VOBA-1610 file (N, C-alpha, C; in pm, whole numbers, padded with zeros to 5 digits, always signed):
BEGIN
Met-00600-03015+00708Met-00600-02955+00851Met-00716-02816+00849Asp-00764-02787+00954Asp-00845-02704+00964Asp-00815-02581+01091His-00736-02666+01139His-00612-02504+01276His-00739-02567+01384Ser-00787-02664+01383Ser-00898-02671+01535Ser-00750-02795+01654Asp-00843-02773+01742Asp-00839-02837+01836Asp-00937-02938+01896Gly-00923-03057+01891Gly-00997-03131+01946Gly-01125-03101+01859Gly-01124-03057+01740Gly-01269-03011+01647Gly-01288-02865+01629Arg-01241-02759+01726Arg-01249-02714+01758Arg-01155-02559+01727Pro-01199-02424+01652Pro-01108-02375+01606Pro-01043-02291+01718Asn-00879-02273+01692Asn-00791-02252+01777Asn-00751-02144+01801Arg-00829-02023+01832Arg-00790-01850+01817Arg-00756-01827+01926Ser-00654-01901+02026Ser-00583-01829+02099Ser-00462-01714+02020Arg-00429-01749+01924Arg-00393-01613+01864Arg-00389-01521+01807Leu-00606-01466+01813Leu-00650-01376+01800Leu-00619-01266+01848Arg-00674-01176+01809Arg-00667-01035+01909Arg-00764-01069+01998Pro-00799-01050+02154Pro-00913-01068+02240Pro-01098-01008+02157Glu-01071-00911+02123Glu-01176-00815+02110Glu-01209-00915+01978Leu-01171-00963+01896Leu-01239-01081+01801Leu-01268-01171+01831Arg-01135-01229+01877Arg-01164-01386+01989Arg-01305-01370+02083Glu-01402-01267+02114Glu-01445-01238+02202Glu-01637-01240+02089Met-01551-01168+01968Met-01722-01154+01892Met-01740-01258+01824Leu-01610-01366+01797Leu-01610-01506+01713Leu-01700-01585+01821Glu-01645-01603+01922Glu-01708-01715+02092Glu-01832-01647+02094Ala-01957-01521+02041Ala-02026-01501+02079Ala-02121-01537+01957Ala-02069-01506+01864Ala-02174-01569+01796Ala-02162-01693+01723Glu-02118-01769+01791Glu-02066-01910+01795Glu-02199-01966+01937His-02182-01917+02016His-02247-01913+02129His-02435-01869+02077Ala-02437-01819+01966Ala-02557-01754+01973Ala-02639-01859+01836Gly-02539-01933+01770Gly-02587-02002+01682Gly-02588-01930+01541Thr-02553-01821+01499Thr-02564-01689+01421Thr-02559-01820+01334Leu-02613-01786+01195Leu-02654-01851+01069Leu-02504-01745+01004Ser-02470-01887+00892Ser-02388-01824+00811Ser-02464-01780+00674Asn-02388-01653+00624Asn-02497-01627+00462Asn-02513-01792+00355Asp-02434-01872+00372Asp-02464-01983+00298Asp-02558-02062+00325Gln-02635-02068+00477Gln-02743-02115+00546Gln-02818-02076+00521Leu-02818-01942+00505Leu-02936-01782+00514Leu-03012-01808+00365Gly-02919-01813+00232Gly-02907-01789+00159Gly-02949-01658+00091Val-02938-01625+00006Val-02940-01510-00087Val-02999-01372-00021Val-03127-01381-00019Val-03242-01294+00014Val-03196-01250+00173Arg-03221-01374+00298Arg-03194-01321+00392Arg-03059-01310+00431Ala-02969-01336+00337Ala-02843-01329+00339Ala-02777-01121+00360Arg-02837-01104+00294Arg-02866-00927+00259Arg-02892-00883+00354Ala-03000-00940+00381Ala-03104-00837+00498Ala-03043-00867+00641Ala-02937-00970+00644Ala-02874-00955+00754Ala-02772-00908+00751Ser-02720-00896+00642Ser-02524-00846+00600Ser-02596-00630+00640Glu-02700-00621+00559Glu-02717-00456+00609Glu-02699-00442+00727Leu-02756-00482+00804Leu-02755-00478+00948Leu-02637-00495+01028Ser-02582-00618+01001Ser-02507-00678+01087Ser-02339-00605+01055Leu-02327-00632+00891Leu-02170-00567+00857Leu-02215-00396+00914Ala-02329-00305+00880Ala-02291-00190+00899Ala-02288-00147+01075Gly-02368-00248+01136Gly-02376-00236+01307Gly-02188-00240+01326His-02107-00326+01284His-02015-00382+01316His-01889-00246+01298Trp-01931-00108+01274Trp-01877-00013+01305Trp-01909+00047+01427Asp-01827+00200+01423Asp-01889+00251+01588Asp-01924+00427+01479Leu-01855+00543+01599Leu-01919+00676+01533Leu-01877+00637+01414Lys-01919+00751+01336Lys-01903+00733+01233Lys-01831+00861+01198Asp-01748+00874+01085Asp-01665+01055+01103Asp-01756+01160+01026Asp-01732+01293+01091Asp-01795+01335+01055Asp-01782+01451+00937Leu-01814+01437+00817Leu-01794+01492+00749Leu-01896+01496+00644Ala-01919+01636+00583Ala-01996+01724+00496Ala-02085+01582+00394Pro-02200+01563+00404Pro-02290+01461+00345Pro-02271+01434+00249Pro-02272+01325+00229Pro-02201+01270+00029Pro-02300+01287-00036Leu-02312+01291-00150Leu-02371+01323-00281Leu-02405+01140-00323Ser-02534+01137-00326Ser-02569+01009-00414Ser-02578+01057-00491Phe-02593+00939-00613Phe-02586+00910-00795Phe-02629+00856-00836Thr-02650+00837-00939Thr-02664+00717-01012Thr-02598+00740-01191Leu-02488+00651-01189Leu-02445+00666-01315Leu-02467+00565-01375Gly-02427+00558-01536Gly-02386+00432-01647Gly-02587+00374-01679Asp-02558+00285-01752Asp-02667+00194-01791Asp-02676+00066-01818Pro-02685+00012-01734Pro-02829+00007-01618Pro-02708+00142-01508Ala-02825+00143-01400Ala-02773+00279-01388Ala-02680+00226-01223Ile-02580+00256-01222Ile-02520+00206-01089Ile-02503+00329-01007Arg-02510+00259-00862Arg-02616+00367-00757Arg-02467+00428-00693Cys-02412+00535-00666Cys-02281+00546-00615Cys-02247+00656-00500Arg-02219+00670-00436Arg-02183+00772-00286Arg-02031+00881-00301Leu-02077+00986-00284Leu-01924+01074-00352Leu-01872+01097-00154Tyr-01766+01071-00136Tyr-01758+01159-00012Tyr-01626+01250-00039Arg-01644+01373+00070Arg-01553+01472-00002Arg-01461+01512+00173Gly-01310+01383+00183Gly-01275+01401+00293Gly-01148+01512+00326Gly-01132+01591+00196Gly-01014+01669+00111Gly-00999+01695-00011Asp-00888+01777+00028Asp-00871+01815-00106Asp-00705+01786-00166Ala-00671+01656-00164Ala-00589+01577-00221Ala-00584+01537-00335Pro-00478+01587-00429Pro-00493+01599-00563Pro-00489+01413-00639Gly-00622+01362-00595Gly-00640+01223-00639Gly-00753+01213-00655Thr-00841+01114-00695Thr-00942+01077-00660Thr-00944+00891-00631Met-01017+00871-00509Met-00991+00694-00483Met-01149+00634-00528Leu-01136+00528-00607Leu-01272+00474-00646Leu-01301+00348-00586Phe-01436+00340-00445Phe-01393+00232-00311Phe-01530+00151-00391Leu-01475+00027-00361Leu-01537-00143-00442Leu-01530-00226-00323His-01716-00212-00239His-01717-00315-00124His-01668-00402-00137Gly-01646-00436+00004Gly-01686-00609-00029Gly-01810-00718+00052Gly-01835-00808+00064Gly-01935-00901+00063Gly-01957-01015-00039Gly-01819-01064-00068Gly-01872-01222-00146Gly-01964-01174-00287Trp-01949-01095-00381Trp-02033-01017-00471Trp-02147-01049-00484Val-02183-01096-00353Val-02353-01134-00336Val-02442-01008-00216Val-02387-01015-00089Val-02389-00944-00029Val-02305-00767-00007Gly-02384-00722+00055Gly-02278-00586+00079Gly-02309-00451-00002Ser-02284-00294+00048Ser-02368-00200-00029Ser-02337-00099+00039Leu-02386+00021-00037Leu-02262+00168+00020Leu-02339+00173+00178Asp-02419+00130+00189Asp-02475+00148+00348Asp-02365+00017+00432Thr-02301-00068+00409Thr-02271-00160+00477Thr-02171-00078+00494His-02073-00043+00406His-01922-00025+00415His-01947+00155+00412Asp-02069+00217+00479Asp-02034+00351+00484Asp-01960+00424+00558Gly-01939+00373+00697Gly-01844+00420+00793Gly-01691+00413+00742Ala-01655+00283+00655Ala-01486+00301+00646Ala-01475+00352+00502Ala-01600+00382+00414Ala-01542+00483+00334Ala-01550+00591+00382Arg-01655+00669+00490Arg-01581+00798+00553Arg-01436+00803+00618Ala-01446+00695+00676Ala-01302+00736+00769Ala-01192+00722+00653Leu-01179+00676+00558Leu-01112+00645+00445Leu-01115+00731+00365Ala-01193+00793+00286Ala-01176+00958+00230Ala-01087+01029+00310Arg-01114+01076+00453Arg-01086+01116+00574Arg-00950+01092+00576Ala-00891+01001+00613Ala-00779+00941+00657Ala-00698+00984+00531Ala-00709+00979+00353Ala-00645+01020+00275Ala-00658+01147+00251Gly-00742+01200+00303Gly-00800+01358+00253Gly-00819+01393+00135Cys-00911+01280+00078Cys-00958+01261-00080Cys-01110+01276-00070Ser-01121+01302-00245Ser-01281+01268-00256Ser-01270+01102-00303Leu-01377+01018-00222Leu-01395+00915-00286Leu-01522+00884-00353Leu-01525+00762-00427Leu-01643+00742-00485Leu-01627+00607-00451Ser-01774+00590-00400Ser-01857+00480-00346Ser-01931+00424-00438Val-01861+00278-00452Val-01971+00219-00614Val-02054+00089-00578Glu-02147+00070-00562Glu-02262-00042-00536Glu-02296-00104-00675Tyr-02218-00201-00753Tyr-02160-00282-00869Tyr-02305-00329-00800Arg-02327-00416-00909Arg-02497-00558-00930Arg-02431-00666-00864Lys-02522-00731-00796Lys-02450-00862-00748Lys-02504-00972-00800Ala-02429-01069-00780Ala-02453-01243-00818Ala-02491-01259-00645Pro-02689-01354-00718Pro-02660-01428-00850Pro-02716-01392-00999Glu-02839-01263-00949Glu-02886-01226-01067Glu-02811-01156-01162Gln-02683-01106-01110Gln-02603-01037-01261Gln-02443-01102-01195Pro-02408-01229-01273Pro-02316-01286-01197Pro-02211-01243-01272Phe-02037-01303-01239Phe-01962-01260-01363Phe-01965-01205-01449Pro-01917-01125-01568Pro-01857-01001-01529Pro-01919-00887-01441Ala-02037-00896-01449Ala-02108-00723-01412Ala-02034-00682-01345Gly-01993-00701-01231Gly-01965-00566-01071Gly-01857-00535-01185Leu-01752-00633-01244Leu-01644-00565-01298Leu-01657-00411-01408Asp-01794-00517-01450Asp-01843-00403-01562Asp-01914-00258-01514Asp-01887-00279-01431Asp-01937-00174-01358Asp-01845-00086-01281Ala-01759-00142-01206Ala-01649-00112-01202Ala-01612-00012-01300Glu-01524-00096-01399Glu-01506+00009-01506Glu-01566+00147-01580Thr-01716+00082-01598Thr-01806+00185-01589Thr-01783+00345-01540Ala-01784+00308-01376Ala-01763+00403-01282Ala-01629+00451-01314Leu-01475+00400-01322Leu-01341+00407-01338Leu-01370+00523-01446Arg-01433+00468-01591Arg-01447+00605-01665Arg-01549+00671-01666Trp-01635+00675-01613Trp-01726+00789-01578Trp-01592+00936-01483Val-01530+00872-01385Val-01440+01007-01346Val-01350+01060-01434Ile-01317+00956-01494Ile-01183+01037-01655Ile-01289+01097-01731Ala-01406+01029-01749Ala-01452+01140-01864Ala-01544+01286-01787Glu-01603+01280-01701Glu-01705+01327-01657Glu-01671+01430-01523Gly-01600+01374-01410Gly-01561+01383-01290Gly-01557+01492-01268Ala-01464+01593-01354Ala-01419+01693-01343Ala-01534+01771-01292Gly-01649+01797-01357Gly-01778+01842-01316Gly-01796+01817-01191Leu-01788+01735-01117Leu-01742+01745-00957Leu-01611+01764-00897Gly-01552+01847-00952Gly-01388+01839-00879Gly-01325+01717-00880Leu-01359+01621-00969Leu-01243+01470-00900Leu-01130+01485-01026Ser-01039+01494-01006Ser-00924+01467-01054Ser-00934+01357-01109Ser-00883+01309-01267Ser-00888+01199-01263Ser-00707+01162-01334Glu-00619+01223-01260Glu-00518+01197-01267Glu-00482+01092-01152Arg-00392+00996-01156Arg-00333+00918-01022Arg-00453+00828-00962Ile-00541+00797-01044Ile-00669+00741-00959Ile-00613+00636-00889Ile-00656+00587-00752Ile-00659+00527-00686Ile-00787+00429-00670Leu-00733+00252-00698Leu-00839+00161-00657Leu-00845+00121-00503Ala-00961+00083-00494Ala-00950+00011-00335Ala-01035-00051-00322Gly-01055-00139-00262Gly-01176-00254-00148Gly-01107-00351-00136Asp-01207-00423+00009Asp-01195-00517+00059Asp-01298-00674-00037Ser-01172-00750+00012Ser-01224-00883-00016Ser-01307-00880-00122Ala-01408-00926-00143Ala-01458-00953-00293Ala-01485-00833-00397Gly-01434-00692-00304Gly-01442-00558-00395Gly-01270-00560-00410Ala-01203-00624-00390Ala-01023-00638-00354Ala-01029-00687-00520Asn-01103-00807-00546Asn-01097-00885-00614Asn-01156-00836-00761Ile-01210-00769-00748Ile-01273-00658-00852Ile-01171-00548-00949Ala-01139-00464-00814Ala-01041-00385-00783Ala-00914-00438-00851Ala-00862-00517-00852Ala-00741-00603-00899Ala-00741-00683-01048Ala-00924-00693-01075Ala-00899-00723-01208Ala-00940-00601-01336Leu-00956-00515-01280Leu-00977-00362-01299Leu-00871-00326-01339Ala-00793-00331-01284Ala-00588-00251-01272Ala-00581-00298-01359Leu-00603-00484-01405Leu-00559-00555-01540Leu-00604-00482-01656Arg-00781-00504-01637Arg-00814-00388-01759Arg-00760-00258-01821Ala-00749-00219-01719Ala-00659-00035-01706Ala-00616-00018-01796Arg-00523-00127-01726Arg-00339-00145-01790Arg-00397-00188-01923Asp-00460-00328-01953Asp-00449-00364-02154Asp-00501-00238-02214Arg-00604-00145-02171Arg-00690-00035-02217Arg-00612+00086-02237Gly-00531+00125-02206Gly-00428+00233-02174Gly-00468+00315-02085Ile-00554+00261-02009Ile-00575+00361-01870Ile-00451+00404-01753Thr-00421+00476-01709Thr-00323+00507-01608Thr-00399+00460-01478Leu-00374+00385-01396Leu-00405+00464-01253Leu-00273+00491-01132Gly-00314+00568-01051Gly-00198+00601-00940Gly-00178+00477-00859Gly-00279+00392-00836Gly-00224+00276-00761Gly-00363+00204-00685Gln-00324+00061-00630Gln-00461-00045-00577Gln-00430-00081-00451Met-00570-00040-00366Met-00526-00084-00258Met-00639-00189-00231Leu-00521-00322-00202Leu-00597-00489-00232Leu-00607-00517-00058Ile-00757-00527-00013Ile-00747-00588+00160Ile-00830-00719+00156Tyr-00733-00798+00181Tyr-00768-00922+00213Tyr-00809-00947+00034Pro-00740-00975-00068Pro-00811-01032-00200Pro-00865-01122-00243Ala-00970-01165-00238Ala-00982-01296-00349Ala-00918-01286-00499Thr-00798-01364-00463Thr-00750-01344-00589Thr-00755-01475-00704Asp-00787-01628-00639Asp-00744-01719-00704Asp-00933-01804-00732Leu-01036-01784-00817Leu-01133-01839-00738Leu-01145-01991-00788Ala-01040-02064-00860Ala-01005-02183-00935Ala-00956-02258-00823His-00888-02231-00725His-00795-02365-00651His-00843-02270-00509Glu-00820-02365-00390Glu-00830-02353-00280Glu-00660-02366-00187Ser-00673-02307-00166Ser-00493-02278-00056Ser-00453-02336+00048Ala-00391-02343+00137Ala-00438-02398+00248Ala-00437-02333+00333Ser-00463-02230+00367Ser-00529-02149+00450Ser-00643-02151+00421Val-00750-02185+00346Val-00891-02252+00346Val-00917-02328+00422Ala-00826-02422+00422Ala-00847-02532+00467Ala-00816-02501+00629Glu-00661-02453+00678Glu-00614-02423+00773Glu-00743-02306+00866Phe-00842-02222+00778Phe-00921-02156+00883Phe-01085-02195+00828Ala-01117-02304+00814Ala-01238-02359+00680Ala-01360-02307+00845His-01332-02311+00930His-01453-02232+01042His-01393-02188+01151Gly-01472-02132+01180Gly-01477-02038+01327Gly-01391-01921+01342Phe-01352-01876+01198Phe-01304-01742+01184Phe-01343-01638+01052Phe-01459-01595+01070Phe-01586-01528+01056Phe-01594-01562+00875Leu-01507-01562+00785Leu-01557-01602+00710Leu-01497-01824+00660Ser-01630-01873+00655Ser-01588-02050+00679Ser-01558-02031+00489Arg-01501-02164+00519Arg-01527-02236+00340Arg-01635-02224+00248Ala-01724-02349+00395Ala-01835-02357+00264Ala-01912-02172+00220Thr-01934-02106+00312Thr-01962-01972+00259Thr-01851-01907+00107Leu-01733-01974+00209Leu-01623-01880+00071Leu-01700-01942-00066Arg-01727-02091-00041Arg-01726-02163-00211Arg-01874-02133-00250Trp-01973-02077-00146Trp-02135-02039-00175Trp-02119-01887-00268Tyr-02042-01814-00203Tyr-02012-01699-00311Tyr-01980-01690-00444Ile-01818-01812-00448Ile-01702-01821-00577Ile-01863-01852-00631Ala-01980-01984-00624Ala-02044-02034-00691Ala-02152-01967-00755Asn-02223-01867-00682Asn-02321-01753-00700Asn-02247-01650-00791Tyr-02093-01569-00792Tyr-01995-01544-00879Tyr-02023-01548-01002Leu-01961-01651-00998Leu-01928-01769-01100Leu-02037-01801-01204Ser-02139-01903-01151Ser-02252-01927-01210Ser-02256-01977-01365Gly-02113-02028-01347Gly-02082-02152-01436Gly-01969-02132-01483Ala-01950-01982-01503Ala-01797-01887-01590Ala-01710-01988-01548Asp-01611-01972-01620Asp-01459-02030-01617Asp-01408-01939-01490Pro-01393-02063-01398Pro-01296-01941-01264Pro-01148-01952-01304Thr-01085-02047-01424Thr-00925-02009-01403Thr-00942-01815-01503His-01026-01748-01579His-01033-01646-01653His-00996-01518-01535Pro-00868-01469-01590Pro-00776-01379-01545Pro-00865-01237-01479Glu-01004-01197-01488Glu-01053-01137-01484Glu-01148-01128-01362Ala-01144-01306-01297Ala-01189-01391-01192Ala-01131-01413-01139Ser-01021-01433-01158Ser-00866-01511-01101Ser-00762-01422-01089Pro-00695-01288-01090Pro-00622-01213-01124Pro-00542-01331-01115Leu-00498-01409-00986Leu-00347-01484-00974Leu-00257-01504-01063Leu-00430-01613-01162Leu-00387-01660-01296Leu-00357-01615-01401Ala-00365-01439-01415Ala-00348-01422-01543Ala-00152-01443-01548Pro-00172-01464-01718Pro-00021-01505-01757Pro+00042-01380-01722Asp+00027-01238-01694Asp+00131-01112-01703Asp+00048-01053-01661Leu+00146-01015-01554Leu+00115-00918-01419Leu+00223-00774-01458Ser+00295-00765-01515Ser+00408-00709-01575Ser+00272-00535-01634Gly+00319-00392-01535Gly+00306-00308-01605Gly+00175-00285-01496Leu+00163-00309-01373Leu+00078-00247-01297Leu+00089-00157-01213Cys+00009-00074-01165Cys+00027+00039-01067Cys+00058-00004-00931Pro+00110+00041-00877Pro+00144+00048-00715Pro+00124-00040-00660Thr+00110-00131-00571Thr-00018-00180-00469Thr+00051-00158-00382Leu-00098-00173-00306Leu-00050-00172-00115Leu-00169-00311-00116Leu-00098-00430-00033Leu-00171-00552-00047Leu-00173-00586+00113Val-00305-00594+00191Val-00322-00628+00277Val-00387-00754+00363Ala-00317-00826+00383Ala-00387-00981+00432Ala-00445-00984+00583Ala-00518-01038+00595Ala-00546-01142+00725Ala-00452-01257+00804Asp-00368-01242+00900Asp-00327-01379+00896Asp-00464-01485+00938His-00524-01499+01017His-00626-01602+01018His-00754-01516+00926Asp-00749-01586+00783Asp-00814-01561+00722Asp-00801-01670+00603Pro-00942-01742+00557Pro-00904-01843+00468Pro-00846-01760+00336Leu-00847-01651+00252Leu-00766-01587+00156Leu-00610-01553+00199Arg-00577-01573+00302Arg-00429-01542+00358Arg-00356-01541+00252Asp-00355-01653+00200Asp-00236-01728+00113Asp-00257-01697-00030Glu-00351-01671-00036Glu-00370-01613-00234Glu-00352-01462-00229Gly-00364-01405-00139Gly-00288-01259-00056Gly-00159-01258-00064Arg-00140-01387+00014Arg+00062-01376+00027Arg+00114-01355-00151Ala+00039-01463-00219Ala+00086-01545-00337Ala+00060-01384-00456Tyr-00048-01359-00430Tyr-00056-01171-00517Tyr+00055-01091-00519Ala+00039-01061-00404Ala+00232-00969-00402Ala+00268-01060-00429Ala+00368-01163-00396Ala+00483-01207-00475Ala+00407-01201-00617Arg+00367-01232-00678Arg+00349-01231-00833Arg+00353-01157-00864Leu+00283-01021-00813Leu+00335-00875-00875Leu+00476-00810-00847Thr+00573-00846-00760Thr+00639-00850-00786Thr+00743-00899-00836Ala+00732-01007-00860Ala+00833-01108-00901Ala+00820-00981-01069Ala+00660-00977-01140Ala+00701-00896-01204Ala+00771-00778-01261Gly+00769-00684-01156Gly+00877-00571-01135Gly+00754-00448-01081Asn+00716-00470-01032Asn+00580-00363-00965Asn+00626-00318-00846Ala+00564-00177-00774Ala+00582-00143-00659Ala+00521-00210-00585Val+00520-00309-00478Val+00417-00361-00379Val+00440-00358-00278Thr+00396-00338-00195Thr+00394-00300-00012Thr+00280-00403+00018Phe+00357-00499+00089Phe+00290-00622+00181Phe+00289-00595+00246Gln+00170-00579+00356Gln+00191-00604+00499Gln+00057-00720+00549Glu+00098-00815+00653Glu+00013-00907+00697Glu-00048-00867+00849Trp-00180-00886+00908Trp-00190-00790+01017Trp-00222-00962+01105Pro-00124-00901+01228Pro-00136-00994+01294Pro-00319-01014+01405Gly-00296-01143+01434Gly-00389-01161+01541Gly-00559-01166+01469Thr-00585-01080+01294Thr-00676-01066+01286Thr-00741-01175+01134Thr-00890-01134+01186Thr-00961-01219+01071Thr-00988-01139+00919His-01054-01282+00860His-01134-01152+00720His-01229-01032+00749Gly-01227-00957+00720Gly-01339-00839+00748Gly-01328-00750+00803Phe-01232-00735+00899Phe-01145-00670+01017Phe-01143-00562+00950Met-01125-00514+00834Met-01158-00395+00809Met-01223-00270+00809Ile-01396-00287+00829Ile-01497-00259+00832Ile-01568-00279+01029Met-01482-00294+01092Met-01508-00408+01220Met-01458-00305+01354Ala-01476-00129+01311Ala-01399-00080+01417Ala-01472-00041+01575Gly-01611-00065+01552Gly-01638-00074+01677Gly-01616-00188+01761Ile-01581-00323+01640Ile-01521-00397+01757Ile-01385-00425+01758Thr-01248-00340+01700Thr-01147-00346+01701Thr-01090-00240+01653Pro-00963-00235+01696Pro-00907-00107+01706Pro-00787-00124+01553Ala-00810-00264+01529Ala-00751-00271+01417Ala-00796-00214+01230Ala-00899-00202+01298Ala-00990-00105+01187Ala-00944+00022+01128Arg-00923+00073+01285Arg-00895+00243+01207Arg-00775+00219+01209Glu-00655+00144+01261Glu-00564+00144+01220Glu-00470+00069+01076Leu-00562-00013+00985Leu-00587+00000+00858Leu-00582+00080+00803Ile-00716+00172+00830Ile-00727+00245+00718Ile-00654+00373+00709Gly-00574+00413+00823Gly-00474+00536+00865Gly-00342+00442+00762Val-00298+00364+00752Val-00227+00285+00672Val-00245+00311+00566Met-00387+00302+00501Met-00401+00303+00380Met-00395+00428+00322Gly-00470+00525+00452Gly-00502+00654+00395Gly-00291+00683+00392Ala-00238+00671+00454Ala-00078+00758+00424Ala-00051+00674+00357Trp-00080+00569+00304Trp-00041+00493+00114Trp-00025+00594+00024Ala-00189+00616+00042Ala-00280+00710-00036Ala-00225+00825-00081Arg-00165+00913+00036Arg-00133+00994+00050Arg+00012+01032-00021Gln+00093+00905+00006Gln+00212+00905-00017Gln+00206+00883-00180Val+00098+00802-00271Val+00103+00833-00389Val+00054+00900-00474Trp-00029+01056-00413Trp-00057+01188-00489Trp+00109+01272-00399Gly+00124+01236-00354Gly+00239+01344-00285Gly+00188+01456-00194
//
């Protein structure tokens, strides 16, 4: 079942502004990323994703630099003097997305949390498939711990944050950190991909017409894995045999999202393993809404919740 009526997606319960956005894209015949292919999808995403934001928060100009080998592009935002650092990993199906597509959201989140936020542009698939992006995220985390003090960054109670593919990498990085003795302050996982090996009921329910289609999701996963085992816990954190001993988690799902059910399942497994979990499912929203402040007020509402949660972690 694909949540449709007569073959058309049933968007009656969506927030009106999101329904209008999807209907306009449908009317215009906008091609999906899997139809565009890697090169054109990246070019289109740089315009469309960045264009979903409204006026950007007025912060001091971020510091841009590279770290690691190969060089990883980073952008450091100063949103306040909270006693903690946030490491932000953008979404985009491991194939598209960049520092620029998530600049508006990163600025808003740094301000909402009142913190220094390091946004990381990890390597992309298919040129650099799993686990290259995760390795880059770990490099950035270790850099904050070892070198961040030189830029005034606290290595205590670091919070990982990401949306979609970035949330998948953040969740996998939290598992790595636990296994390697790195203590984190928390993880904020916004509509994360947690199971790349199986398709849940919500993937079928929202297979088309809700921003992220099943075809595009499959294309992203195929590019990212590039033949790797989809059941590997660092690709599919939901399938990790042991989820105990992880940092506090804020996990947000969108209720009209193919990834909704695996977000629910990951929150449930984290809770069952004894972790502190705050789970919220946002009504009337689609995948991607966190970076759509120019379209829906839900984006800034969510970022406000994320900022408040981070402030609470840091006390």
